[in-house]
MISE-254149 format. One record per residue (C-alpha): x, y, z; residue number from 1. Coordinates in steps of 0.02 Angstrom, whole numbers, padded with zeros to 5 digits. Example, Ala and Ser with C-alpha at 12.3 -4.5 7.8 and 13.67 -1.06 7.14 Angstrom:
// residues 2
<X->00615; Y->-00225; Z->00390; k->1>
<X->00684; Y->-00053; Z->00357; k->2>
//
This chain:
// residues 158
<X->00537; Y->01370; Z->-00943; k->1>
<X->00477; Y->01512; Z->-01015; k->2>
<X->00360; Y->01622; Z->-00911; k->3>
<X->00366; Y->01754; Z->-01030; k->4>
<X->00282; Y->01654; Z->-01183; k->5>
<X->00411; Y->01741; Z->-01280; k->6>
<X->00427; Y->01769; Z->-01434; k->7>
<X->00285; Y->01890; Z->-01463; k->8>
<X->00233; Y->01974; Z->-01619; k->9>
<X->00114; Y->02107; Z->-01650; k->10>
<X->00044; Y->02246; Z->-01774; k->11>
<X->-00028; Y->02421; Z->-01801; k->12>
<X->-00219; Y->02385; Z->-01860; k->13>
<X->-00209; Y->02384; Z->-02056; k->14>
<X->-00046; Y->02250; Z->-02031; k->15>
<X->00081; Y->02338; Z->-02126; k->16>
<X->00199; Y->02370; Z->-01984; k->17>
<X->00220; Y->02193; Z->-01899; k->18>
<X->00352; Y->02178; Z->-01729; k->19>
<X->00427; Y->02038; Z->-01641; k->20>
<X->00482; Y->02044; Z->-01451; k->21>
<X->00598; Y->01935; Z->-01374; k->22>
<X->00639; Y->01988; Z->-01232; k->23>
<X->00540; Y->01996; Z->-01072; k->24>
<X->00481; Y->02173; Z->-01015; k->25>
<X->00558; Y->02264; Z->-00881; k->26>
<X->00395; Y->02344; Z->-00832; k->27>
<X->00215; Y->02398; Z->-00888; k->28>
<X->00145; Y->02550; Z->-00880; k->29>
<X->-00007; Y->02692; Z->-00886; k->30>
<X->-00001; Y->02875; Z->-00911; k->31>
<X->-00125; Y->02981; Z->-00866; k->32>
<X->-00035; Y->03163; Z->-00928; k->33>
<X->-00132; Y->03262; Z->-01030; k->34>
<X->00000; Y->03232; Z->-01175; k->35>
<X->-00049; Y->03037; Z->-01200; k->36>
<X->-00218; Y->03080; Z->-01179; k->37>
<X->-00233; Y->03181; Z->-01334; k->38>
<X->-00113; Y->03027; Z->-01417; k->39>
<X->-00234; Y->02896; Z->-01374; k->40>
<X->-00385; Y->02992; Z->-01389; k->41>
<X->-00427; Y->02913; Z->-01224; k->42>
<X->-00402; Y->02934; Z->-01030; k->43>
<X->-00209; Y->02862; Z->-01019; k->44>
<X->-00084; Y->02773; Z->-01142; k->45>
<X->-00024; Y->02607; Z->-01106; k->46>
<X->00145; Y->02537; Z->-01122; k->47>
<X->00271; Y->02399; Z->-01096; k->48>
<X->00459; Y->02447; Z->-01055; k->49>
<X->00571; Y->02330; Z->-01176; k->50>
<X->00734; Y->02314; Z->-01192; k->51>
<X->00770; Y->02395; Z->-01376; k->52>
<X->00890; Y->02226; Z->-01423; k->53>
<X->00723; Y->02122; Z->-01397; k->54>
<X->00624; Y->02224; Z->-01494; k->55>
<X->00613; Y->02209; Z->-01704; k->56>
<X->00506; Y->02279; Z->-01829; k->57>
<X->00484; Y->02153; Z->-01912; k->58>
<X->00382; Y->02223; Z->-02074; k->59>
<X->00351; Y->02385; Z->-02141; k->60>
<X->00411; Y->02548; Z->-02108; k->61>
<X->00332; Y->02653; Z->-01966; k->62>
<X->00358; Y->02845; Z->-01953; k->63>
<X->00404; Y->02980; Z->-01822; k->64>
<X->00244; Y->03068; Z->-01758; k->65>
<X->00172; Y->03156; Z->-01618; k->66>
<X->00267; Y->03309; Z->-01532; k->67>
<X->00422; Y->03243; Z->-01661; k->68>
<X->00543; Y->03260; Z->-01504; k->69>
<X->00630; Y->03174; Z->-01388; k->70>
<X->00537; Y->03030; Z->-01365; k->71>
<X->00502; Y->02992; Z->-01554; k->72>
<X->00327; Y->02915; Z->-01552; k->73>
<X->00326; Y->02779; Z->-01701; k->74>
<X->00171; Y->02762; Z->-01803; k->75>
<X->00097; Y->02660; Z->-01977; k->76>
<X->00117; Y->02788; Z->-02087; k->77>
<X->-00056; Y->02707; Z->-02167; k->78>
<X->-00176; Y->02652; Z->-02028; k->79>
<X->-00078; Y->02801; Z->-01915; k->80>
<X->-00091; Y->02671; Z->-01762; k->81>
<X->00020; Y->02748; Z->-01622; k->82>
<X->00127; Y->02563; Z->-01601; k->83>
<X->00294; Y->02631; Z->-01504; k->84>
<X->00409; Y->02759; Z->-01434; k->85>
<X->00594; Y->02762; Z->-01443; k->86>
<X->00713; Y->02861; Z->-01305; k->87>
<X->00894; Y->02934; Z->-01379; k->88>
<X->01012; Y->02826; Z->-01441; k->89>
<X->01097; Y->02796; Z->-01281; k->90>
<X->00929; Y->02736; Z->-01186; k->91>
<X->00927; Y->02543; Z->-01194; k->92>
<X->00741; Y->02532; Z->-01209; k->93>
<X->00569; Y->02524; Z->-01316; k->94>
<X->00411; Y->02583; Z->-01250; k->95>
<X->00286; Y->02459; Z->-01361; k->96>
<X->00116; Y->02510; Z->-01340; k->97>
<X->00021; Y->02311; Z->-01288; k->98>
<X->-00120; Y->02335; Z->-01374; k->99>
<X->-00026; Y->02318; Z->-01528; k->100>
<X->00015; Y->02145; Z->-01497; k->101>
<X->-00064; Y->01989; Z->-01541; k->102>
<X->-00134; Y->01966; Z->-01405; k->103>
<X->-00131; Y->02085; Z->-01255; k->104>
<X->-00252; Y->02019; Z->-01173; k->105>
<X->-00144; Y->01970; Z->-01011; k->106>
<X->-00073; Y->02144; Z->-00999; k->107>
<X->-00086; Y->02244; Z->-00831; k->108>
<X->00010; Y->02399; Z->-00787; k->109>
<X->00108; Y->02382; Z->-00625; k->110>
<X->00114; Y->02557; Z->-00630; k->111>
<X->00031; Y->02729; Z->-00678; k->112>
<X->00115; Y->02887; Z->-00676; k->113>
<X->00024; Y->03075; Z->-00697; k->114>
<X->-00105; Y->03037; Z->-00576; k->115>
<X->-00107; Y->03211; Z->-00565; k->116>
<X->-00176; Y->03264; Z->-00725; k->117>
<X->-00289; Y->03094; Z->-00748; k->118>
<X->-00456; Y->03108; Z->-00761; k->119>
<X->-00561; Y->03088; Z->-00624; k->120>
<X->-00678; Y->02918; Z->-00664; k->121>
<X->-00498; Y->02836; Z->-00742; k->122>
<X->-00434; Y->02685; Z->-00645; k->123>
<X->-00324; Y->02561; Z->-00677; k->124>
<X->-00264; Y->02403; Z->-00579; k->125>
<X->-00093; Y->02494; Z->-00560; k->126>
<X->00004; Y->02433; Z->-00387; k->127>
<X->00089; Y->02615; Z->-00380; k->128>
<X->00021; Y->02753; Z->-00435; k->129>
<X->00138; Y->02931; Z->-00464; k->130>
<X->00098; Y->03108; Z->-00451; k->131>
<X->00211; Y->03124; Z->-00604; k->132>
<X->00339; Y->03011; Z->-00687; k->133>
<X->00423; Y->02905; Z->-00535; k->134>
<X->00607; Y->02967; Z->-00486; k->135>
<X->00739; Y->02888; Z->-00572; k->136>
<X->00807; Y->02806; Z->-00407; k->137>
<X->00629; Y->02725; Z->-00396; k->138>
<X->00642; Y->02639; Z->-00567; k->139>
<X->00769; Y->02474; Z->-00513; k->140>
<X->00666; Y->02441; Z->-00347; k->141>
<X->00509; Y->02440; Z->-00466; k->142>
<X->00578; Y->02366; Z->-00592; k->143>
<X->00658; Y->02211; Z->-00461; k->144>
<X->00479; Y->02217; Z->-00403; k->145>
<X->00410; Y->02204; Z->-00557; k->146>
<X->00511; Y->02064; Z->-00621; k->147>
<X->00445; Y->01955; Z->-00444; k->148>
<X->00268; Y->01972; Z->-00465; k->149>
<X->00215; Y->02052; Z->-00636; k->150>
<X->00076; Y->02008; Z->-00731; k->151>
<X->00125; Y->01861; Z->-00851; k->152>
<X->00050; Y->01815; Z->-01013; k->153>
<X->-00038; Y->01634; Z->-01011; k->154>
<X->00059; Y->01466; Z->-01037; k->155>
<X->00031; Y->01414; Z->-01214; k->156>
<X->-00031; Y->01243; Z->-01212; k->157>
<X->00080; Y->01118; Z->-01309; k->158>
//
């Protein structure tokens, strides 16, 4: 049984850039840092960490925006939706903004970071909260626990 209901498809607000997800997420997150607040014009950013081999751009060509450093933030060149972030070439992951999915209703952050910078009223249902980012030593355990009990999309009806 495909417990993740893959593949998933999604795109930017105007539809000029489309993506396809063919691998299960590694972890889901919310980041409360002031940089993410400014990039989203909201209280936090949401992301799904995916294996980069399970992420494909199927239409259009996103452009780099944000700070133009690492990670690189990719946007639709027309509607300017912040769609995903990539790290250096050696990093095997892509961070997708879950609201780019055609159906993001199931999404729930498993961890939240930078609560030291969060707006006082901003809350999420995350299982774990970190003052900044979790340490690299924390990630294997968090990923293993997410694989066991992270929220999944509902099963598709046959």
